[in-house]
C-alpha positions in Angstrom: 19.9 40.0 33.9 21.4 38.3 37.0 23.9 35.4 36.9 21.2 33.1 38.2 18.8 34.1 35.4 21.5 33.5 32.8 22.2 30.0 34.2 18.5 29.2 34.2 18.2 30.3 30.6 21.2 28.3 29.5 19.8 25.2 31.3 16.4 25.6 29.7 18.1 25.9 26.2 20.0 22.6 26.8 16.9 20.9 28.0 15.1 22.0 24.9 17.9 20.8 22.7 17.8 17.4 24.5 14.1 17.2 24.0 14.4 17.8 20.3 17.2 15.2 20.0 15.1 12.6 21.8 12.1 13.4 19.7 14.0 12.7 16.5 15.7 9.4 17.6 13.3 6.4 17.4 12.5 4.1 20.3 13.5 0.5 19.3 12.5 -2.4 21.6 12.6 -6.1 21.2 11.1 -8.0 24.1 9.8 -11.5 24.9 7.3 -12.5 27.6 9.9 -15.1 28.7 13.6 -15.4 27.9 13.9 -19.0 29.1 11.4 -21.5 27.6 11.1 -25.2 27.2 11.4 -27.1 24.0 7.6 -27.7 23.9 6.7 -24.2 25.1 5.3 -21.3 23.2 6.2 -17.7 23.8 5.6 -14.3 22.3 8.2 -12.0 20.8 7.4 -8.3 20.2 9.3 -5.7 18.2 8.3 -2.1 18.7 9.6 0.9 16.8 8.2 4.3 17.7 8.9 7.7 16.1 7.7 11.2 17.0 7.1 14.4 15.1 5.2 13.0 12.2 8.3 11.1 10.8 7.7 7.4 10.1 10.4 4.7 9.9 11.4 4.3 6.3 12.6 0.7 6.8 12.6 -1.8 9.7 15.0 -4.8 9.5 13.6 -7.6 11.6 15.7 -10.4 13.1 15.9 -13.8 11.5 13.8 -16.4 13.4 15.3 -19.6 11.8 15.7 -21.2 15.3 11.9 -21.0 15.9 8.7 -22.1 14.4 6.5 -19.0 13.7 2.9 -20.1 14.7 1.4 -16.7 14.5 2.2 -13.1 13.5 0.6 -9.7 13.5 1.5 -6.1 12.8 -0.2 -3.0 14.2 0.5 0.7 13.7 -1.0 2.5 16.7 -0.8 6.3 17.1 -0.4 8.0 20.4 -1.3 11.6 21.2 0.5 13.6 23.9 -0.4 17.0 25.2 1.9 19.5 26.9 1.4 22.7 28.8 -0.2 25.1 26.3 1.2 23.1 23.4 -0.4 21.3 20.5 -0.7 17.6 20.3 2.5 15.5 19.6 1.8 12.4 17.5 3.9 9.3 18.1 3.7 6.7 15.3 4.5 3.2 16.4 4.9 -0.1 14.4 4.5 -3.2 16.5 5.3 -6.7 15.2 4.1 -9.6 17.4 5.3 -13.2 16.8 4.0 -16.4 18.4 7.0 -18.7 18.5 7.9 -22.3 19.4 11.6 -23.5 19.6 13.0 -25.9 17.1 15.9 -27.2 19.3 17.6 -26.8 22.7 20.2 -24.1 23.0 20.9 -20.5 23.5 19.9 -18.2 20.6 20.7 -14.5 20.3 18.4 -12.5 18.1 20.3 -9.7 16.4 19.4 -6.1 17.1 16.5 -4.6 15.2 17.5 -1.8 12.8 15.3 1.1 11.8 16.1 3.8 9.2 14.5 7.2 10.1 15.3 10.3 8.1 18.1 8.5 6.2 19.9 7.5 9.5 20.0 3.9 10.6 19.4 3.2 14.3 20.0 0.0 16.2 18.2 -1.5 19.2 19.6 -4.2 21.5 19.9 -7.9 20.8 17.9 -10.4 22.8 18.9 -13.9 23.9 16.4 -16.7 24.3 17.5 -19.9 26.2 15.7 -23.1 25.3 15.8 -25.9 27.8 14.8 -29.6 27.4 12.0 -29.3 30.0 9.3 -26.8 30.4 10.4 -23.2 30.9 7.4 -22.4 33.1 5.7 -19.1 33.5 8.3 -16.9 35.1 7.1 -13.5 36.0 9.2 -10.5 35.0 11.3 -9.2 37.9 9.9 -6.3 39.8 11.9 -3.1 39.5 11.4 0.1 41.3 9.3 2.8 39.8 10.4 6.2 38.9 11.2 8.6 41.8 8.4 10.8 43.3 7.6 13.7 40.9 4.8 16.1 42.0 4.3 17.2 38.4 3.8 13.7 36.9 6.1 14.8 34.1 9.0 17.3 33.6 7.4 20.7 33.0 10.5 21.9 31.2 10.0 19.3 28.4 6.2 19.3 27.8 6.5 17.9 24.3 8.0 14.6 25.3 5.8 12.4 27.5 8.0 10.7 30.1 7.4 6.9 29.9 10.4 5.1 31.3 10.9 1.6 30.1 11.2 0.3 33.7 7.9 1.9 34.8 5.4 -0.8 35.5 1.6 -0.1 35.5 0.5 1.1 38.9 -3.0 -0.3 38.6 -4.1 -3.9 38.4 -5.9 -5.3 35.5 -9.6 -5.2 35.1 -11.6 -6.6 38.0 -15.0 -6.4 36.4 -17.1 -9.2 35.1 -19.6 -9.4 32.4 -21.1 -6.1 31.2 -24.5 -4.9 32.5 -27.5 -6.0 30.6 -27.6 -4.3 27.2 -23.9 -3.5 27.1 -22.4 -6.0 24.6 -19.0 -6.1 23.1 -17.2 -5.2 26.4 -15.5 -6.5 29.5 -17.0 -4.2 32.1 -14.7 -2.4 34.5 -15.7 0.4 37.0 -12.7 2.6 36.0 -12.0 2.1 32.3 -13.0 -0.3 29.6 -13.2 -0.8 25.8 -16.3 -1.6 23.9 -16.6 -2.8 20.2 -19.9 -2.3 18.5 -21.0 -3.6 15.0 -23.9 -2.0 13.2 -24.9 -5.4 11.9 -24.0 -9.0 12.9 -24.9 -10.6 9.5 -23.9 -9.3 6.1 -23.2 -10.5 2.6 -19.8 -10.7 1.0 -18.7 -7.2 0.0 -21.4 -5.5 2.2 -20.2 -2.7 4.5 -20.1 -3.5 8.2 -19.3 -0.6 10.5 -17.1 -1.2 13.5 -17.0 1.4 16.2 -14.7 1.1 19.2 -15.6 3.2 22.3 -13.5 4.1 25.3 -15.4 4.3 28.6 -13.6 6.0 31.4 -14.2 7.4 34.9 -10.6 8.7 35.3 -8.9 11.6 33.6 -6.9 10.5 30.5 -3.7 12.3 29.8 -2.1 10.0 27.1 -3.7 7.1 25.2 -1.7 4.4 23.4 -3.1 1.6 21.3 -0.6 -1.4 21.5 -3.0 -3.7 19.6 -5.4 -2.6 16.8 -8.6 -4.6 16.2 -7.8 -7.7 14.1 -9.6 -7.5 10.8 -8.4 -10.6 8.9 -10.9 -11.5 6.2 -12.0 -7.9 5.6 -11.1 -5.0 3.3 -10.8 -2.0 5.7 -11.5 1.7 5.1 -10.9 4.2 7.9 -13.9 6.4 8.7 -12.3 8.9 11.1 -9.6 10.3 8.9 -6.0 11.2 9.7 -6.8 13.9 12.3 -8.2 12.2 15.4 -9.2 13.6 18.7 -11.0 12.2 21.7 -14.3 13.9 22.0 -15.8 12.7 25.3 -19.5 12.7 26.0 -21.3 11.7 29.2 -23.1 8.4 29.2 -24.6 6.2 32.0 -24.0 2.5 32.3 -26.7 1.5 34.7 -26.5 4.2 37.4 -22.8 4.9 36.8 -21.7 7.9 34.8 -18.8 7.4 32.3 -17.1 9.7 29.8 -17.3 8.0 26.4 -15.2 8.7 23.3 -14.9 7.0 19.9 -11.3 5.8 19.4 -11.8 3.8 16.1 -14.4 3.7 13.4 -13.9 1.4 10.4 -15.8 0.3 7.4 -15.3 -3.4 7.0 -16.0 -5.2 3.7 -16.0 -9.0 4.1 -14.1 -10.8 1.4 -15.1 -14.4 2.2 -18.2 -16.2 3.6 -18.4 -17.8 7.0 -18.1 -16.5 10.6 -15.4 -13.8 10.7 -14.1 -12.8 14.1 -12.6 -9.4 14.9 -10.0 -9.7 17.6 -10.1 -7.2 20.4 -8.4 -3.8 20.6 -6.0 -3.1 23.5 -5.4 0.3 25.0 -2.9 1.7 27.4 -4.1 4.9 29.1 -2.0 7.2 31.2 -4.3 8.7 33.8 -3.9 11.5 36.2 -5.2 9.3 39.1 -3.1 11.1 41.7 -4.1 14.5 40.3 -1.3 17.0 40.8 0.9 14.5 42.7 1.1 11.5 40.3 -0.2 9.4 37.5 -0.7 5.8 36.6 -1.3 3.5 33.7 -4.4 1.4 32.9 -4.1 -1.4 30.3 -7.4 -2.7 29.0 -8.5 -5.1 26.3 -11.9 -5.5 24.6 -13.6 -8.7 23.6 -13.8 -10.3 20.2 -16.9 -9.7 18.1 -18.1 -11.7 15.1 -19.9 -11.2 11.8 -21.8 -14.0 10.0 -20.9 -13.4 6.4 -23.4 -14.8 3.8 -22.4 -15.8 0.2 -24.0 -13.9 -2.6 -27.3 -15.5 -3.7 -27.0 -17.7 -6.8 -30.6 -16.9 -7.9 -30.6 -14.1 -10.5 -26.8 -13.7 -10.6 -25.7 -12.4 -14.0 -23.2 -14.5 -16.0 -19.5 -13.8 -15.1 -20.5 -11.7 -12.1 -17.7 -10.0 -10.2 -18.2 -10.8 -6.5 -16.6 -7.5 -5.4 -19.4 -5.5 -7.1 -21.6 -5.0 -4.0 -23.3 -1.8 -3.1 -25.5 0.8 -4.7 -24.2 2.5 -7.9 -25.1 4.7 -10.8 -23.4 4.6 -14.2 -22.7 7.5 -16.5 -20.8 7.7 -19.8 -19.9 10.6 -22.2 -17.4 11.4 -24.9 -15.1 14.4 -25.2 -16.5 15.2 -28.7 -19.1 13.8 -31.1 -17.3 14.4 -34.4 -13.7 13.5 -35.3 -11.6 13.4 -38.4 -10.4 10.0 -39.7 -7.3 8.9 -37.8 -8.2 10.9 -34.7 -9.0 9.3 -31.3 -12.0 10.0 -29.0 -12.1 9.6 -25.2 -15.0 7.8 -23.5 -15.3 8.7 -19.8 -17.3 6.2 -17.7 -18.1 7.3 -14.1 -19.4 4.9 -11.5 -20.7 6.7 -8.4 -22.4 5.5 -5.3 -21.9 3.7 -2.0 -19.8 0.6 -1.5 -16.3 -0.8 -1.9 -15.4 1.3 -4.9 -11.7 0.5 -4.8 -12.4 -3.2 -5.6 -15.2 -2.4 -8.2 -14.7 -4.3 -11.5 -16.2 -2.9 -14.7 -16.5 -5.5 -17.6 -14.0 -4.9 -20.4 -15.1 -3.1 -23.5 -14.4 -5.2 -26.7 -12.8 -3.8 -29.8 -14.4 -4.3 -33.2 -13.8 -3.6 -36.9 -15.5 -0.2 -36.4 -13.5 1.0 -33.4 -10.5 -0.1 -31.4 -10.7 0.2 -27.6 -7.5 0.7 -25.5 -7.2 -0.2 -21.8 -8.6 2.6 -19.6 -6.9 4.9 -17.1 -8.7 4.6 -13.7 -8.8 7.2 -11.0 -10.8 7.2 -7.7 -12.4 9.9 -5.6 -13.5 8.0 -2.4 -14.1 9.4 1.1 -16.3 8.7 4.1 -19.8 10.1 3.8 -21.0 10.0 7.4 -20.6 6.3 8.3 -20.6 5.1 4.7 -17.8 4.8 2.2 -18.9 6.6 -1.0 -17.5 8.4 -4.0 -16.8 7.6 -7.6 -14.5 5.6 -9.8 -13.7 7.1 -13.3 -12.6 5.0 -16.3 -11.2 6.9 -19.3 -11.1 4.8 -22.5 -9.1 5.9 -25.6 -11.0 4.7 -28.7 -9.7 4.8 -32.3 -12.4 4.7 -35.1 -11.6 2.3 -37.9 -13.5 3.9 -40.8 -15.6 6.9 -41.7 -19.3 7.3 -41.1 -21.5 7.1 -38.0 -20.1 4.7 -35.5 -21.8 3.5 -32.3 -19.3 3.1 -29.5 -19.4 0.1 -27.1 -21.9 0.5 -24.3 -20.5 0.1 -20.8 -22.6 -1.9 -18.3 -22.2 -2.6 -14.6 -23.9 -5.5 -12.7 -23.9 -5.3 -8.9 -25.6 -6.8 -5.9 -27.7 -4.4 -3.8 -27.5 -5.7 -0.2 -30.3 -3.4 0.9 -32.8 -4.8 -1.6 -31.1 -8.2 -1.7 -31.2 -8.3 -5.5 -28.9 -8.0 -8.5 -29.2 -4.9 -10.6 -27.6 -3.7 -13.9 -26.8 -0.2 -15.0 -26.2 0.3 -18.8 -25.0 3.5 -20.3 -27.0 5.0 -23.1 -25.9 4.5 -26.7 -23.3 7.0 -27.9 -22.8 7.6 -31.6 -20.0 9.7 -33.1 -19.5 11.0 -36.7 -16.1 10.2 -38.4 -15.4 12.4 -41.4 -12.8 12.2 -44.1 -10.7 9.3 -45.2 -7.2 8.4 -44.5 -4.7 10.2 -46.8 -3.3 7.9 -49.5 0.1 8.9 -51.0 0.1 9.4 -54.8 2.1 7.0 -56.8 5.4 8.4 -58.2 6.8 7.3 -61.6 9.1 4.4 -61.6 12.7 4.5 -62.8 11.9 2.0 -65.5 9.2 4.4 -67.0 11.7 7.3 -66.9 14.4 5.3 -68.7 11.9 4.2 -71.3 11.1 7.8 -72.2 14.5 9.4 -72.0 17.6 8.5 -74.1 21.2 8.9 -72.8 22.6 12.4 -73.3 25.7 12.5 -75.6 28.4 14.8 -74.4 30.8 14.5 -77.3 31.0 13.2 -80.9 32.0 9.7 -81.6 34.4 11.0 -84.2 36.2 13.1 -81.7 39.7 12.1 -80.6 39.8 11.0 -77.0 42.6 12.1 -74.7 43.9 10.1 -71.8 43.2 12.5 -68.9 43.7 11.4 -65.3 40.0 11.7 -64.3 39.0 9.6 -67.2 41.1 6.6 -66.1 39.1 3.5 -64.9 40.5 3.6 -61.4 40.0 7.3 -60.7 36.3 7.1 -59.9 36.9 4.3 -57.4 39.8 6.2 -55.8 37.7 9.3 -55.4 34.6 7.4 -54.1 36.3 5.3 -51.4 37.0 8.0 -48.7 33.5 9.6 -48.7 31.9 6.1 -48.9 34.0 5.0 -45.9 33.0 8.1 -44.0 29.4 7.6 -44.9 29.5 4.0 -43.8 31.0 5.0 -40.5 28.3 7.6 -39.9 25.6 5.2 -41.0 26.9 2.4 -38.8 27.0 4.7 -35.7 23.5 5.9 -36.4 22.2 2.4 -36.9 23.9 1.3 -33.6 22.3 4.2 -31.7 19.0 3.5 -33.3 19.1 -0.1 -32.3 20.1 0.9 -28.7 17.2 3.5 -28.6 14.8 0.9 -30.0 15.8 -1.5 -27.3 15.3 1.2 -24.7 11.9 2.1 -26.1 10.9 -1.5 -26.3 11.7 -2.0 -22.6 8.3 -0.6 -21.4 6.4 -2.7 -24.0 8.0 -5.9 -22.9 7.9 -5.2 -19.2 4.8 -7.2 -18.6 6.1 -10.2 -20.5 9.4 -10.1 -18.7 7.7 -9.8 -15.3 5.4 -12.8 -16.1 8.5 -14.9 -16.8 10.0 -14.1 -13.5 6.6 -14.8 -11.8 6.4 -18.2 -13.4 9.8 -19.0 -11.9 8.4 -17.9 -8.5 5.3 -20.1 -9.0 7.6 -23.1 -9.5 9.2 -22.3 -6.1 5.7 -22.4 -4.6 5.0 -25.8 -6.0 8.3 -27.0 -4.5 7.3 -25.6 -1.1 10.2 -23.1 -0.9 8.4 -20.1 0.7 11.6 -18.0 1.1 12.5 -18.3 -2.6 8.8 -17.8 -3.6 8.3 -14.5 -1.8 11.7 -13.2 -2.9 10.6 -14.1 -6.5 7.3 -12.2 -6.2 9.2 -9.2 -4.9 11.7 -9.5 -7.7 8.8 -9.8 -10.2 7.3 -6.5 -9.1 10.6 -4.6 -9.0 11.6 -6.1 -12.4 8.4 -4.9 -14.0 8.8 -1.4 -12.6 12.5 -1.1 -13.7 11.5 -2.2 -17.3 8.4 0.0 -17.3 10.1 3.1 -15.9 13.5 2.5 -17.6 15.4 3.1 -14.4 16.7 1.0 -11.5 14.7 1.1 -8.3 16.5 -1.5 -6.1 18.2 1.1 -4.0 15.0 3.1 -3.2 13.3 3.1 0.1 9.6 2.4 0.2 8.9 6.1 0.8 11.2 7.2 -2.1 9.6 4.6 -4.4 6.1 5.8 -3.4 7.0 9.4 -4.2 8.6 8.5 -7.5 5.7 6.4 -8.7 3.2 9.2 -7.8 5.4 11.7 -9.7 5.2 9.4 -12.8 1.4 9.5 -12.7 0.5 6.3 -10.9 -2.7 6.6 -8.9 -2.2 6.9 -5.1 -4.3 3.8 -4.2 -2.4 1.7 -6.8 0.9 2.8 -5.4 -0.2 2.0 -1.8 -1.3 -1.5 -2.9 2.1 -2.1 -4.6 4.0 -0.9 -1.5 1.8 -3.0 0.7 2.5 -6.1 -1.4 6.3 -5.5 -1.4 6.2 -5.1 2.4 4.1 -8.3 2.6 6.8 -10.2 0.7 9.5 -8.9 3.1 7.4 -9.9 6.1 6.1 -13.2 4.7 9.2 -15.2 5.6 7.8 -15.2 9.1 4.5 -16.8 8.0 3.5 -19.8 10.2 4.3 -23.1 8.5 0.7 -24.2 8.6 -0.5 -21.3 6.5 2.3 -20.9 4.1 0.6 -22.7 1.2 -2.5 -20.5 1.5 -0.4 -17.4 1.9 1.7 -18.2 -1.2 -1.4 -19.0 -3.3 -3.1 -15.7 -2.3 0.2 -13.7 -2.9 0.5 -15.2 -6.4 -3.1 -14.2 -7.3 -2.5 -10.7 -5.9 0.7 -10.3 -7.9 -1.0 -11.3 -11.1 -3.8 -8.8 -10.6 -1.4 -6.1 -9.6 0.7 -6.6 -12.7 -2.4 -6.4 -14.9 -3.5 -3.2 -13.1 0.0 -1.6 -13.3 0.2 -2.4 -17.0 -2.9 -0.3 -17.7 -1.1 2.8 -16.5 1.2 4.7 -18.9 3.8 6.5 -16.8 4.6 10.0 -17.5 8.1 11.2 -18.3 10.5 11.4 -15.4 10.5 14.9 -14.0 13.7 16.9 -14.4 16.1 17.6 -11.6 
């Protein structure tokens, strides 16, 4: 090997190491559309944390915004796919926080650097200074900076896994110049190069009825990388993804008028409205890196769609069953069966109820089964098997009830029933499980009565060991104090052992009682948080809700969790037997509490009320799960 070849190999090795290092370190940015604003102006702050290689940020510490009024906030988690020379796709996971802010007072305010923990290592970004003046700050455009030097490859061929996107590189193409879409092309702002189109399968739906949103990308230029800075806004909907975790752009030819475009689906979601009225889905924004210059260059195209709306109808009052759950919308079947039809007295039986069909199964509510003198019913364990079936969310929700018969004989178990609204037929329907009877044999064992001491003493006379005429001798062991002297040491030792055992037993009883009193303890903490809500103290309220959930888990699991990251907590709860969807709901609520201090002042009362309701439902659901023993090391 020549000296030049060795040098080239060493250089390539260092370049590869540098690429790996850059892939592991996250990109942390905090930017504002203006850094000098007037006291009455509004501006937008954006925090962006991007990681590569399938490793997500474990925790993101946002800056305090006490000097500003938060009038709006949003969070998106777009994914970007990059392709190298002969390599597989590289996934970049990004979390973007966007705040609409208004200053509270004049001055210069430095926002501390954003911190992100990735792989157990904490990374810091750069602080940002916002200057607030008495007058209007005006719309000051960002200064123009030179683009990157001429590169005939468009990217470095030696590091194909890392897409080169310098922070100082400005888009090389102007914004969309098109106008309204051609006739028949709704949900889009037409552009002759690239545009985004949002399509709803229906524009009117009932509460809880699935509405499918499909977002298409139309392009006439080659796409090398695609980033999604802003996801569609789905406030007012429960959302289920229909594309799955593995996504690829599968382009098909389609004509718009006489112009041929390549069209791909970039998002497909099942939306379930949770309130009536007109709900608007805000547009999705894409940033496409195109090979406009072919071999000799590339450019960026930023495009945004248009908002689309759904008219959500309330569920009809006519024919609605009593105490109907508004989330029970769809088409379902009900099945129930027991693990055995004959049991001995004192043994339990398991009733398995399966609800299957199409709809928002995760929010389905089955009426509680009541206990009676004949049988006692315990709270069920719930598990879900839900997945997209074409363009529809379908699957099954399984309830497992533990039932304890109260007496022998033939016993009819409580019959599960489910009422739901079928949006296709626009009518209420009820499914009732068939009657199930079990045979309970035997009777509880009763312990035989043992003779009392009084009966024994009445039948037996004292045994005489010597004659009354015998001459008694004064031996040591016959003295009155000898028995007491001999009994004191073992009694003292026995008392010590008994005291230690009693103390350990009480300590163990307290530890065993912790899980049983977890719900009551958490409710006391939640009541304190509710009082903060009535006082209007949002910061203390959301901190109290977060403390309620962590207090419950610590009592229920008998171990501290305060030092765990969200990912570590997720893994621990799943290892203790908590359902995955319940764990995700809990993690999402804890993150909401951390993020809620940035809630706009005008919406805080509503946010606190909704958060309190969610916390109560979450505690009730968590309390129905019995965690398994903690796995060994």
